[in-house]
LUMKEBA-495453 format. One record per residue (C-alpha): residue number from 0; residue in three letters; chain; x, y, z. Coordinates in steps of 0.1 Angstrom, whole numbers, plus 5000, padded with zeros to 4 digits. Layout:
N
<pt pos="NUM" code="ALA" unit="A" c1="X" c2="Y" c3="Z"/>
...
This chain:
287
<pt pos="0" code="MET" unit="A" c1="5899" c2="5697" c3="4073"/>
<pt pos="1" code="ARG" unit="A" c1="5877" c2="5726" c3="4060"/>
<pt pos="2" code="MET" unit="A" c1="5835" c2="5718" c3="4055"/>
<pt pos="3" code="LYS" unit="A" c1="5826" c2="5721" c3="4026"/>
<pt pos="4" code="LYS" unit="A" c1="5807" c2="5747" c3="4021"/>
<pt pos="5" code="GLY" unit="A" c1="5772" c2="5752" c3="3999"/>
<pt pos="6" code="LEU" unit="A" c1="5746" c2="5782" c3="3997"/>
<pt pos="7" code="LEU" unit="A" c1="5709" c2="5782" c3="4001"/>
<pt pos="8" code="PHE" unit="A" c1="5685" c2="5807" c3="3980"/>
<pt pos="9" code="LEU" unit="A" c1="5651" c2="5811" c3="4001"/>
<pt pos="10" code="ALA" unit="A" c1="5624" c2="5825" c3="3978"/>
<pt pos="11" code="PHE" unit="A" c1="5587" c2="5829" c3="3985"/>
<pt pos="12" code="GLY" unit="A" c1="5574" c2="5810" c3="3960"/>
<pt pos="13" code="GLY" unit="A" c1="5548" c2="5804" c3="3940"/>
<pt pos="14" code="PRO" unit="A" c1="5530" c2="5783" c3="3913"/>
<pt pos="15" code="ARG" unit="A" c1="5549" c2="5776" c3="3883"/>
<pt pos="16" code="ASP" unit="A" c1="5517" c2="5769" c3="3862"/>
<pt pos="17" code="GLU" unit="A" c1="5477" c2="5769" c3="3870"/>
<pt pos="18" code="ASP" unit="A" c1="5484" c2="5730" c3="3883"/>
<pt pos="19" code="GLU" unit="A" c1="5499" c2="5742" c3="3909"/>
<pt pos="20" code="VAL" unit="A" c1="5475" c2="5771" c3="3921"/>
<pt pos="21" code="GLU" unit="A" c1="5449" c2="5754" c3="3938"/>
<pt pos="22" code="GLU" unit="A" c1="5482" c2="5735" c3="3961"/>
<pt pos="23" code="PHE" unit="A" c1="5504" c2="5768" c3="3963"/>
<pt pos="24" code="LEU" unit="A" c1="5467" c2="5791" c3="3980"/>
<pt pos="25" code="THR" unit="A" c1="5463" c2="5758" c3="4006"/>
<pt pos="26" code="GLN" unit="A" c1="5495" c2="5756" c3="4012"/>
<pt pos="27" code="LEU" unit="A" c1="5498" c2="5798" c3="4020"/>
<pt pos="28" code="LYS" unit="A" c1="5468" c2="5797" c3="4037"/>
<pt pos="29" code="GLY" unit="A" c1="5467" c2="5765" c3="4055"/>
<pt pos="30" code="ASP" unit="A" c1="5427" c2="5756" c3="4051"/>
<pt pos="31" code="LYS" unit="A" c1="5413" c2="5738" c3="4022"/>
<pt pos="32" code="ILE" unit="A" c1="5406" c2="5767" c3="3995"/>
<pt pos="33" code="HIS" unit="A" c1="5369" c2="5776" c3="3984"/>
<pt pos="34" code="HIS" unit="A" c1="5360" c2="5776" c3="3942"/>
<pt pos="35" code="GLU" unit="A" c1="5356" c2="5817" c3="3941"/>
<pt pos="36" code="LEU" unit="A" c1="5394" c2="5823" c3="3958"/>
<pt pos="37" code="PHE" unit="A" c1="5402" c2="5794" c3="3933"/>
<pt pos="38" code="ARG" unit="A" c1="5389" c2="5809" c3="3902"/>
<pt pos="39" code="ASP" unit="A" c1="5396" c2="5845" c3="3912"/>
<pt pos="40" code="VAL" unit="A" c1="5437" c2="5839" c3="3914"/>
<pt pos="41" code="ILE" unit="A" c1="5432" c2="5815" c3="3880"/>
<pt pos="42" code="GLU" unit="A" c1="5415" c2="5845" c3="3862"/>
<pt pos="43" code="ARG" unit="A" c1="5444" c2="5868" c3="3874"/>
<pt pos="44" code="TYR" unit="A" c1="5470" c2="5849" c3="3860"/>
<pt pos="45" code="ARG" unit="A" c1="5454" c2="5845" c3="3831"/>
<pt pos="46" code="ARG" unit="A" c1="5450" c2="5882" c3="3825"/>
<pt pos="47" code="ILE" unit="A" c1="5491" c2="5890" c3="3828"/>
<pt pos="48" code="GLY" unit="A" c1="5496" c2="5860" c3="3806"/>
<pt pos="49" code="GLY" unit="A" c1="5517" c2="5840" c3="3833"/>
<pt pos="50" code="SER" unit="A" c1="5536" c2="5846" c3="3863"/>
<pt pos="51" code="PRO" unit="A" c1="5574" c2="5852" c3="3848"/>
<pt pos="52" code="TYR" unit="A" c1="5585" c2="5844" c3="3892"/>
<pt pos="53" code="TYR" unit="A" c1="5604" c2="5817" c3="3884"/>
<pt pos="54" code="ALA" unit="A" c1="5623" c2="5825" c3="3852"/>
<pt pos="55" code="ILE" unit="A" c1="5636" c2="5859" c3="3867"/>
<pt pos="56" code="LEU" unit="A" c1="5644" c2="5838" c3="3892"/>
<pt pos="57" code="GLU" unit="A" c1="5662" c2="5807" c3="3881"/>
<pt pos="58" code="ARG" unit="A" c1="5684" c2="5834" c3="3861"/>
<pt pos="59" code="VAL" unit="A" c1="5695" c2="5849" c3="3892"/>
<pt pos="60" code="VAL" unit="A" c1="5701" c2="5816" c3="3908"/>
<pt pos="61" code="SER" unit="A" c1="5722" c2="5804" c3="3876"/>
<pt pos="62" code="SER" unit="A" c1="5745" c2="5837" c3="3877"/>
<pt pos="63" code="ILE" unit="A" c1="5756" c2="5837" c3="3912"/>
<pt pos="64" code="LYS" unit="A" c1="5762" c2="5797" c3="3898"/>
<pt pos="65" code="ARG" unit="A" c1="5785" c2="5808" c3="3876"/>
<pt pos="66" code="ARG" unit="A" c1="5801" c2="5841" c3="3892"/>
<pt pos="67" code="ILE" unit="A" c1="5808" c2="5817" c3="3928"/>
<pt pos="68" code="ARG" unit="A" c1="5830" c2="5792" c3="3929"/>
<pt pos="69" code="GLY" unit="A" c1="5837" c2="5768" c3="3954"/>
<pt pos="70" code="ALA" unit="A" c1="5804" c2="5764" c3="3973"/>
<pt pos="71" code="GLU" unit="A" c1="5773" c2="5747" c3="3961"/>
<pt pos="72" code="ILE" unit="A" c1="5741" c2="5764" c3="3953"/>
<pt pos="73" code="GLU" unit="A" c1="5709" c2="5758" c3="3953"/>
<pt pos="74" code="TYR" unit="A" c1="5673" c2="5773" c3="3961"/>
<pt pos="75" code="GLY" unit="A" c1="5644" c2="5764" c3="3980"/>
<pt pos="76" code="VAL" unit="A" c1="5611" c2="5784" c3="3983"/>
<pt pos="77" code="ILE" unit="A" c1="5584" c2="5787" c3="4008"/>
<pt pos="78" code="TYR" unit="A" c1="5554" c2="5785" c3="3991"/>
<pt pos="79" code="GLY" unit="A" c1="5550" c2="5762" c3="3959"/>
<pt pos="80" code="TYR" unit="A" c1="5588" c2="5734" c3="3943"/>
<pt pos="81" code="PRO" unit="A" c1="5611" c2="5730" c3="3952"/>
<pt pos="82" code="PRO" unit="A" c1="5602" c2="5730" c3="3987"/>
<pt pos="83" code="LEU" unit="A" c1="5634" c2="5745" c3="4011"/>
<pt pos="84" code="GLU" unit="A" c1="5636" c2="5710" c3="4028"/>
<pt pos="85" code="GLU" unit="A" c1="5641" c2="5695" c3="3992"/>
<pt pos="86" code="ALA" unit="A" c1="5667" c2="5717" c3="3980"/>
<pt pos="87" code="LEU" unit="A" c1="5683" c2="5714" c3="4020"/>
<pt pos="88" code="GLU" unit="A" c1="5688" c2="5679" c3="4007"/>
<pt pos="89" code="ASN" unit="A" c1="5704" c2="5686" c3="3973"/>
<pt pos="90" code="LEU" unit="A" c1="5729" c2="5702" c3="3987"/>
<pt pos="91" code="GLU" unit="A" c1="5735" c2="5675" c3="4019"/>
<pt pos="92" code="LYS" unit="A" c1="5739" c2="5653" c3="3987"/>
<pt pos="93" code="ARG" unit="A" c1="5768" c2="5672" c3="3973"/>
<pt pos="94" code="GLY" unit="A" c1="5788" c2="5665" c3="4002"/>
<pt pos="95" code="ALA" unit="A" c1="5774" c2="5704" c3="4015"/>
<pt pos="96" code="ILE" unit="A" c1="5778" c2="5704" c3="4051"/>
<pt pos="97" code="GLU" unit="A" c1="5778" c2="5738" c3="4064"/>
<pt pos="98" code="ILE" unit="A" c1="5754" c2="5755" c3="4044"/>
<pt pos="99" code="VAL" unit="A" c1="5745" c2="5797" c3="4044"/>
<pt pos="100" code="LEU" unit="A" c1="5706" c2="5803" c3="4046"/>
<pt pos="101" code="PHE" unit="A" c1="5707" c2="5831" c3="4022"/>
<pt pos="102" code="PRO" unit="A" c1="5668" c2="5846" c3="4018"/>
<pt pos="103" code="LEU" unit="A" c1="5661" c2="5867" c3="3985"/>
<pt pos="104" code="THR" unit="A" c1="5644" c2="5896" c3="4009"/>
<pt pos="105" code="PRO" unit="A" c1="5657" c2="5921" c3="4021"/>
<pt pos="106" code="TYR" unit="A" c1="5629" c2="5917" c3="4049"/>
<pt pos="107" code="LYS" unit="A" c1="5627" c2="5894" c3="4080"/>
<pt pos="108" code="SER" unit="A" c1="5586" c2="5881" c3="4074"/>
<pt pos="109" code="TYR" unit="A" c1="5567" c2="5855" c3="4099"/>
<pt pos="110" code="GLN" unit="A" c1="5572" c2="5830" c3="4066"/>
<pt pos="111" code="LEU" unit="A" c1="5603" c2="5833" c3="4067"/>
<pt pos="112" code="HIS" unit="A" c1="5609" c2="5828" c3="4101"/>
<pt pos="113" code="LYS" unit="A" c1="5586" c2="5803" c3="4095"/>
<pt pos="114" code="GLY" unit="A" c1="5610" c2="5784" c3="4061"/>
<pt pos="115" code="ILE" unit="A" c1="5643" c2="5789" c3="4084"/>
<pt pos="116" code="GLU" unit="A" c1="5624" c2="5770" c3="4112"/>
<pt pos="117" code="ARG" unit="A" c1="5614" c2="5742" c3="4090"/>
<pt pos="118" code="LEU" unit="A" c1="5655" c2="5738" c3="4075"/>
<pt pos="119" code="TYR" unit="A" c1="5664" c2="5739" c3="4114"/>
<pt pos="120" code="LYS" unit="A" c1="5644" c2="5712" c3="4119"/>
<pt pos="121" code="LYS" unit="A" c1="5658" c2="5694" c3="4087"/>
<pt pos="122" code="ALA" unit="A" c1="5696" c2="5706" c3="4089"/>
<pt pos="123" code="ASP" unit="A" c1="5694" c2="5686" c3="4120"/>
<pt pos="124" code="GLU" unit="A" c1="5680" c2="5650" c3="4108"/>
<pt pos="125" code="LEU" unit="A" c1="5709" c2="5650" c3="4083"/>
<pt pos="126" code="LEU" unit="A" c1="5735" c2="5668" c3="4108"/>
<pt pos="127" code="LEU" unit="A" c1="5740" c2="5698" c3="4090"/>
<pt pos="128" code="GLN" unit="A" c1="5754" c2="5734" c3="4097"/>
<pt pos="129" code="LEU" unit="A" c1="5737" c2="5761" c3="4093"/>
<pt pos="130" code="ILE" unit="A" c1="5744" c2="5799" c3="4089"/>
<pt pos="131" code="GLU" unit="A" c1="5718" c2="5827" c3="4084"/>
<pt pos="132" code="ALA" unit="A" c1="5732" c2="5855" c3="4059"/>
<pt pos="133" code="GLU" unit="A" c1="5729" c2="5895" c3="4073"/>
<pt pos="134" code="PRO" unit="A" c1="5702" c2="5911" c3="4060"/>
<pt pos="135" code="TRP" unit="A" c1="5704" c2="5936" c3="4031"/>
<pt pos="136" code="PHE" unit="A" c1="5679" c2="5962" c3="4041"/>
<pt pos="137" code="LYS" unit="A" c1="5704" c2="5992" c3="4046"/>
<pt pos="138" code="ASP" unit="A" c1="5731" c2="5985" c3="4030"/>
<pt pos="139" code="PRO" unit="A" c1="5733" c2="6018" c3="4007"/>
<pt pos="140" code="GLU" unit="A" c1="5744" c2="5997" c3="3977"/>
<pt pos="141" code="TYR" unit="A" c1="5707" c2="5981" c3="3978"/>
<pt pos="142" code="VAL" unit="A" c1="5690" c2="6014" c3="3985"/>
<pt pos="143" code="ARG" unit="A" c1="5716" c2="6022" c3="3956"/>
<pt pos="144" code="LEU" unit="A" c1="5693" c2="6004" c3="3932"/>
<pt pos="145" code="TRP" unit="A" c1="5657" c2="6012" c3="3935"/>
<pt pos="146" code="ALA" unit="A" c1="5671" c2="6057" c3="3945"/>
<pt pos="147" code="ILE" unit="A" c1="5690" c2="6050" c3="3906"/>
<pt pos="148" code="ARG" unit="A" c1="5657" c2="6041" c3="3890"/>
<pt pos="149" code="ILE" unit="A" c1="5634" c2="6061" c3="3909"/>
<pt pos="150" code="ARG" unit="A" c1="5657" c2="6092" c3="3895"/>
<pt pos="151" code="GLU" unit="A" c1="5655" c2="6077" c3="3863"/>
<pt pos="152" code="SER" unit="A" c1="5619" c2="6079" c3="3858"/>
<pt pos="153" code="LEU" unit="A" c1="5615" c2="6114" c3="3881"/>
<pt pos="154" code="PHE" unit="A" c1="5592" c2="6137" c3="3853"/>
<pt pos="155" code="PRO" unit="A" c1="5602" c2="6172" c3="3860"/>
<pt pos="156" code="LYS" unit="A" c1="5568" c2="6186" c3="3847"/>
<pt pos="157" code="LEU" unit="A" c1="5545" c2="6173" c3="3870"/>
<pt pos="158" code="LYS" unit="A" c1="5540" c2="6174" c3="3910"/>
<pt pos="159" code="VAL" unit="A" c1="5553" c2="6133" c3="3915"/>
<pt pos="160" code="SER" unit="A" c1="5549" c2="6118" c3="3943"/>
<pt pos="161" code="LEU" unit="A" c1="5562" c2="6084" c3="3952"/>
<pt pos="162" code="LEU" unit="A" c1="5546" c2="6052" c3="3960"/>
<pt pos="163" code="PHE" unit="A" c1="5564" c2="6027" c3="3972"/>
<pt pos="164" code="THR" unit="A" c1="5549" c2="5989" c3="3982"/>
<pt pos="165" code="ALA" unit="A" c1="5552" c2="5959" c3="3998"/>
<pt pos="166" code="HIS" unit="A" c1="5530" c2="5929" c3="4008"/>
<pt pos="167" code="SER" unit="A" c1="5503" c2="5937" c3="4039"/>
<pt pos="168" code="VAL" unit="A" c1="5510" c2="5917" c3="4066"/>
<pt pos="169" code="PRO" unit="A" c1="5496" c2="5909" c3="4099"/>
<pt pos="170" code="GLN" unit="A" c1="5493" c2="5936" c3="4129"/>
<pt pos="171" code="GLU" unit="A" c1="5505" c2="5910" c3="4156"/>
<pt pos="172" code="SER" unit="A" c1="5533" c2="5896" c3="4132"/>
<pt pos="173" code="SER" unit="A" c1="5545" c2="5926" c3="4121"/>
<pt pos="174" code="THR" unit="A" c1="5572" c2="5947" c3="4144"/>
<pt pos="175" code="GLN" unit="A" c1="5605" c2="5934" c3="4127"/>
<pt pos="176" code="TYR" unit="A" c1="5589" c2="5935" c3="4085"/>
<pt pos="177" code="LEU" unit="A" c1="5580" c2="5965" c3="4090"/>
<pt pos="178" code="LYS" unit="A" c1="5611" c2="5976" c3="4104"/>
<pt pos="179" code="ASP" unit="A" c1="5637" c2="5968" c3="4086"/>
<pt pos="180" code="LEU" unit="A" c1="5605" c2="5982" c3="4057"/>
<pt pos="181" code="GLU" unit="A" c1="5607" c2="6015" c3="4069"/>
<pt pos="182" code="ALA" unit="A" c1="5645" c2="6018" c3="4070"/>
<pt pos="183" code="THR" unit="A" c1="5646" c2="6015" c3="4035"/>
<pt pos="184" code="VAL" unit="A" c1="5618" c2="6039" c3="4027"/>
<pt pos="185" code="GLN" unit="A" c1="5629" c2="6069" c3="4046"/>
<pt pos="186" code="ALA" unit="A" c1="5667" c2="6055" c3="4038"/>
<pt pos="187" code="LEU" unit="A" c1="5655" c2="6065" c3="4002"/>
<pt pos="188" code="SER" unit="A" c1="5632" c2="6096" c3="4005"/>
<pt pos="189" code="ASN" unit="A" c1="5665" c2="6104" c3="4026"/>
<pt pos="190" code="LEU" unit="A" c1="5674" c2="6106" c3="3990"/>
<pt pos="191" code="PHE" unit="A" c1="5644" c2="6127" c3="3975"/>
<pt pos="192" code="PRO" unit="A" c1="5636" c2="6154" c3="4007"/>
<pt pos="193" code="ASP" unit="A" c1="5615" c2="6181" c3="3977"/>
<pt pos="194" code="ILE" unit="A" c1="5593" c2="6148" c3="3968"/>
<pt pos="195" code="PRO" unit="A" c1="5559" c2="6138" c3="3987"/>
<pt pos="196" code="TRP" unit="A" c1="5562" c2="6100" c3="3995"/>
<pt pos="197" code="ASN" unit="A" c1="5536" c2="6071" c3="4009"/>
<pt pos="198" code="ILE" unit="A" c1="5538" c2="6036" c3="4016"/>
<pt pos="199" code="GLY" unit="A" c1="5507" c2="6011" c3="4000"/>
<pt pos="200" code="PHE" unit="A" c1="5503" c2="5977" c3="4011"/>
<pt pos="201" code="HIS" unit="A" c1="5490" c2="5948" c3="3985"/>
<pt pos="202" code="SER" unit="A" c1="5466" c2="5924" c3="4001"/>
<pt pos="203" code="TRP" unit="A" c1="5455" c2="5947" c3="4025"/>
<pt pos="204" code="ARG" unit="A" c1="5430" c2="5934" c3="4052"/>
<pt pos="205" code="GLU" unit="A" c1="5415" c2="5938" c3="4085"/>
<pt pos="206" code="GLY" unit="A" c1="5445" c2="5930" c3="4107"/>
<pt pos="207" code="TRP" unit="A" c1="5464" c2="5941" c3="4082"/>
<pt pos="208" code="VAL" unit="A" c1="5491" c2="5970" c3="4082"/>
<pt pos="209" code="GLY" unit="A" c1="5478" c2="5990" c3="4057"/>
<pt pos="210" code="PRO" unit="A" c1="5468" c2="6017" c3="4040"/>
<pt pos="211" code="SER" unit="A" c1="5461" c2="5997" c3="4014"/>
<pt pos="212" code="LEU" unit="A" c1="5469" c2="6005" c3="3981"/>
<pt pos="213" code="SER" unit="A" c1="5439" c2="6023" c3="3973"/>
<pt pos="214" code="GLU" unit="A" c1="5441" c2="6045" c3="4004"/>
<pt pos="215" code="ALA" unit="A" c1="5473" c2="6055" c3="3994"/>
<pt pos="216" code="LEU" unit="A" c1="5470" c2="6067" c3="3962"/>
<pt pos="217" code="LYS" unit="A" c1="5443" c2="6086" c3="3969"/>
<pt pos="218" code="SER" unit="A" c1="5459" c2="6102" c3="4001"/>
<pt pos="219" code="LEU" unit="A" c1="5486" c2="6114" c3="3976"/>
<pt pos="220" code="LYS" unit="A" c1="5460" c2="6128" c3="3953"/>
<pt pos="221" code="LYS" unit="A" c1="5447" c2="6152" c3="3983"/>
<pt pos="222" code="MET" unit="A" c1="5481" c2="6166" c3="3984"/>
<pt pos="223" code="GLY" unit="A" c1="5482" c2="6174" c3="3945"/>
<pt pos="224" code="SER" unit="A" c1="5502" c2="6148" c3="3929"/>
<pt pos="225" code="GLU" unit="A" c1="5493" c2="6149" c3="3891"/>
<pt pos="226" code="ARG" unit="A" c1="5519" c2="6120" c3="3889"/>
<pt pos="227" code="ILE" unit="A" c1="5525" c2="6086" c3="3910"/>
<pt pos="228" code="LEU" unit="A" c1="5556" c2="6067" c3="3907"/>
<pt pos="229" code="VAL" unit="A" c1="5551" c2="6036" c3="3920"/>
<pt pos="230" code="VAL" unit="A" c1="5582" c2="6020" c3="3934"/>
<pt pos="231" code="PRO" unit="A" c1="5577" c2="5978" c3="3941"/>
<pt pos="232" code="VAL" unit="A" c1="5604" c2="5980" c3="3974"/>
<pt pos="233" code="GLY" unit="A" c1="5586" c2="5951" c3="3984"/>
<pt pos="234" code="PHE" unit="A" c1="5591" c2="5927" c3="3956"/>
<pt pos="235" code="LEU" unit="A" c1="5627" c2="5921" c3="3940"/>
<pt pos="236" code="PHE" unit="A" c1="5608" c2="5900" c3="3913"/>
<pt pos="237" code="ASP" unit="A" c1="5578" c2="5910" c3="3897"/>
<pt pos="238" code="HIS" unit="A" c1="5550" c2="5884" c3="3892"/>
<pt pos="239" code="LEU" unit="A" c1="5517" c2="5884" c3="3901"/>
<pt pos="240" code="GLU" unit="A" c1="5509" c2="5913" c3="3929"/>
<pt pos="241" code="THR" unit="A" c1="5532" c2="5936" c3="3909"/>
<pt pos="242" code="LEU" unit="A" c1="5520" c2="5926" c3="3872"/>
<pt pos="243" code="TYR" unit="A" c1="5486" c2="5926" c3="3882"/>
<pt pos="244" code="ASP" unit="A" c1="5479" c2="5945" c3="3916"/>
<pt pos="245" code="LEU" unit="A" c1="5496" c2="5974" c3="3907"/>
<pt pos="246" code="ASP" unit="A" c1="5493" c2="5974" c3="3865"/>
<pt pos="247" code="ILE" unit="A" c1="5463" c2="5965" c3="3864"/>
<pt pos="248" code="VAL" unit="A" c1="5440" c2="5978" c3="3895"/>
<pt pos="249" code="LEU" unit="A" c1="5462" c2="6003" c3="3905"/>
<pt pos="250" code="LYS" unit="A" c1="5461" c2="6015" c3="3872"/>
<pt pos="251" code="GLU" unit="A" c1="5431" c2="6016" c3="3861"/>
<pt pos="252" code="GLU" unit="A" c1="5419" c2="6032" c3="3898"/>
<pt pos="253" code="ALA" unit="A" c1="5449" c2="6059" c3="3885"/>
<pt pos="254" code="ASP" unit="A" c1="5437" c2="6066" c3="3854"/>
<pt pos="255" code="SER" unit="A" c1="5400" c2="6068" c3="3873"/>
<pt pos="256" code="GLU" unit="A" c1="5412" c2="6096" c3="3896"/>
<pt pos="257" code="GLY" unit="A" c1="5426" c2="6112" c3="3871"/>
<pt pos="258" code="VAL" unit="A" c1="5464" c2="6107" c3="3882"/>
<pt pos="259" code="VAL" unit="A" c1="5491" c2="6099" c3="3860"/>
<pt pos="260" code="MET" unit="A" c1="5505" c2="6069" c3="3871"/>
<pt pos="261" code="GLU" unit="A" c1="5534" c2="6050" c3="3869"/>
<pt pos="262" code="ARG" unit="A" c1="5557" c2="6019" c3="3875"/>
<pt pos="263" code="ILE" unit="A" c1="5591" c2="6014" c3="3882"/>
<pt pos="264" code="PRO" unit="A" c1="5600" c2="5976" c3="3873"/>
<pt pos="265" code="CYS" unit="A" c1="5613" c2="5950" c3="3908"/>
<pt pos="266" code="LEU" unit="A" c1="5648" c2="5952" c3="3904"/>
<pt pos="267" code="ASN" unit="A" c1="5648" c2="5913" c3="3885"/>
<pt pos="268" code="ALA" unit="A" c1="5676" c2="5899" c3="3872"/>
<pt pos="269" code="SER" unit="A" c1="5690" c2="5931" c3="3857"/>
<pt pos="270" code="GLU" unit="A" c1="5735" c2="5938" c3="3858"/>
<pt pos="271" code="ASP" unit="A" c1="5737" c2="5957" c3="3884"/>
<pt pos="272" code="PHE" unit="A" c1="5716" c2="5939" c3="3912"/>
<pt pos="273" code="LEU" unit="A" c1="5732" c2="5906" c3="3900"/>
<pt pos="274" code="ASN" unit="A" c1="5767" c2="5927" c3="3908"/>
<pt pos="275" code="PHE" unit="A" c1="5745" c2="5933" c3="3944"/>
<pt pos="276" code="LEU" unit="A" c1="5734" c2="5895" c3="3947"/>
<pt pos="277" code="THR" unit="A" c1="5768" c2="5886" c3="3940"/>
<pt pos="278" code="LYS" unit="A" c1="5793" c2="5905" c3="3963"/>
<pt pos="279" code="ARG" unit="A" c1="5766" c2="5896" c3="3996"/>
<pt pos="280" code="VAL" unit="A" c1="5772" c2="5859" c3="3983"/>
<pt pos="281" code="TYR" unit="A" c1="5802" c2="5860" c3="3989"/>
<pt pos="282" code="ASP" unit="A" c1="5804" c2="5878" c3="4018"/>
<pt pos="283" code="ALA" unit="A" c1="5784" c2="5860" c3="4032"/>
<pt pos="284" code="LEU" unit="A" c1="5802" c2="5824" c3="4021"/>
<pt pos="285" code="LYS" unit="A" c1="5838" c2="5835" c3="4035"/>
<pt pos="286" code="LYS" unit="A" c1="5820" c2="5839" c3="4069"/>
C-alpha cells in the first residue's frame, strides 16, 4: 500500500501586519525587543505601504496546488504564521504520511537548518516520514530566470554593472549559504562576462558577511560604473528588504553618488517562475 504524500513549503516568514511586528522580531532575535527597533521597523513597513510578501507567497502556493494533483500541499514559515509545526499537523490531519520538505529558497542557511530541525522533532511526535527536496541554486533553469531579467534590463549606452544582493549572515554560520549563493552568482556572471559585478549584503553588521550594500555600490562606482542594475538574487519574493533597503535607502545613496540605479523585481509569482517551481515540486514528489 502506497503512503499518501504531502508537500510542505518552508518560507522564511515575517509579520502579516503591524500587530505582528513585535512578536516576529522577538521570534527572530530571541530576546526582548527595544522600543526604538520596534518603532523603526514599523516605520519602514509604513513607508513601503505594507509588505506584499504573504500575498505573493499565497499566490505561489495556490498556483502549485492547482497544478499538482495527488498530493496534499501546505506552507509554513520559520518566523511568524502559520508556524511550521502547525502546517505539518494540517498535512497529517489530511492523511499525509510521507511529506516532502520544499524550502522556498535555493540556499541553505542557519535559519533554514533550525526550521528543518523543528520539523523533524514534530514529525517524530506525529509518526511522519520526511523527505528533503534537492536544492536548486545550480539548476540552469533557475539561473536562466534571473538571466532573462538581467538581459531585458541592460542598457548599452551607459557603463553598467551588476550588483547582486542577499541577506547577510554571521560569519561563523556562513559556509554553506555562501557556497550556494556564490554558485548562483558565478553562473550568472559567466553569462555576462563583459559586465563588472559585485555582491552586497543586506543587514550587514560587525562579524557578519560583507560587504554591505553601501560598500558594494561605492566599489562599483570607483570602477567607473555609470549605471548599476541591482539583482536581488538572494530573495524570491519582494518584501521589506527589497522595497525598503534597495528601492528607498540604496536608491537615495545611488542618487547622492551620481549613479543611475535600477532594480530587477524578485521572481515573485511570475509565470515562468511558477512553471519552474511546478517542475521542481513534481520531481520532488516522484522520489
